[in-house]
N, C-alpha and C positions, 0 to 999 in steps of 0.2 A: 390557452391559459390553464385549463384543468390539467392538461398533461404535464405542464411545467411544475405545477404544484405537486402533482403525483411524483414527478422525478425528483423534486426538491426535497420531499419527505421520504419517498420510497426508497431512493437509492442509499441515503445515509443509514436508514434502518436495516437495510440488506447488508451493508458494510458492517454494522455493528454486530449483527447476527453472526456473519461469516467469521469475523475476527474473534468474537466471543467464543465460538465453537471450536475453531481450528488454530487460532493465532495467539491467544492469550496464554501467558506463561502458566497459569493456574488451570487451564482448560483440560477436561478429561481426554479429549481428543486431539491434543496439539500435534500439529504437523512437525515432522522432523526431516532433517536432510534436505534434499533438493526441493521436496513439496514446500517446506517452509520458505526457502528462498523464493520459489516462484509465487508465493502467496504475497510475500513482501513486495516483489517486483510489480505484481499486478495492482497492489494498493497504492504504491507509490507512483506508478505511471498513470493510474486513472486520475490522480491529483494533477498530474502534468497535464494530461489531456483536457481537464476541467478548467485549468488556468488558460490554456490556449483557446479553448471555445469561448471563454469569457473575455477574450480580447487582451489578455495578459501575457503576451508572447514573451517578453523579456523575463517576467517572474517564471513562466513555464520552463523556459531554458535554464535559468538559474537553479530552479529547484530540481530539474532532471540532472543537472551536474552535480548538485550537492547529494543527490540520491545515489548516484553512481560512486561518488567519492565515499559516501557513508558505507555503502555495501562493500566495497573493496577493502577499506580500512578495517571494517568489522571482520571480514573474513581472514584478512592476512594478519591482523594484529591481536584479535581476541580469540575467544574460544565460542564462536557463534553456536547457536542452537542447531542449525542446519548442518554442522559439520560433525556432530555427534553421531 
């Protein structure tokens, strides 16, 4: 029980800290290039894993497909941060 509460509070706080330091557009140390792409992949895939562990397999698969679509379209059609 205590571990669930710790994970439920601790992991989102860690995600906020990591994104705020290295992923946010106004961050002093924003990652660029391949590192930023990898950070996005880790964040989105962790959401997919969380959905699957929560028993929401269908939503996890849909979110995974939408994530791949988003990253491919952002990379091919736009000027993403990681391509600079």
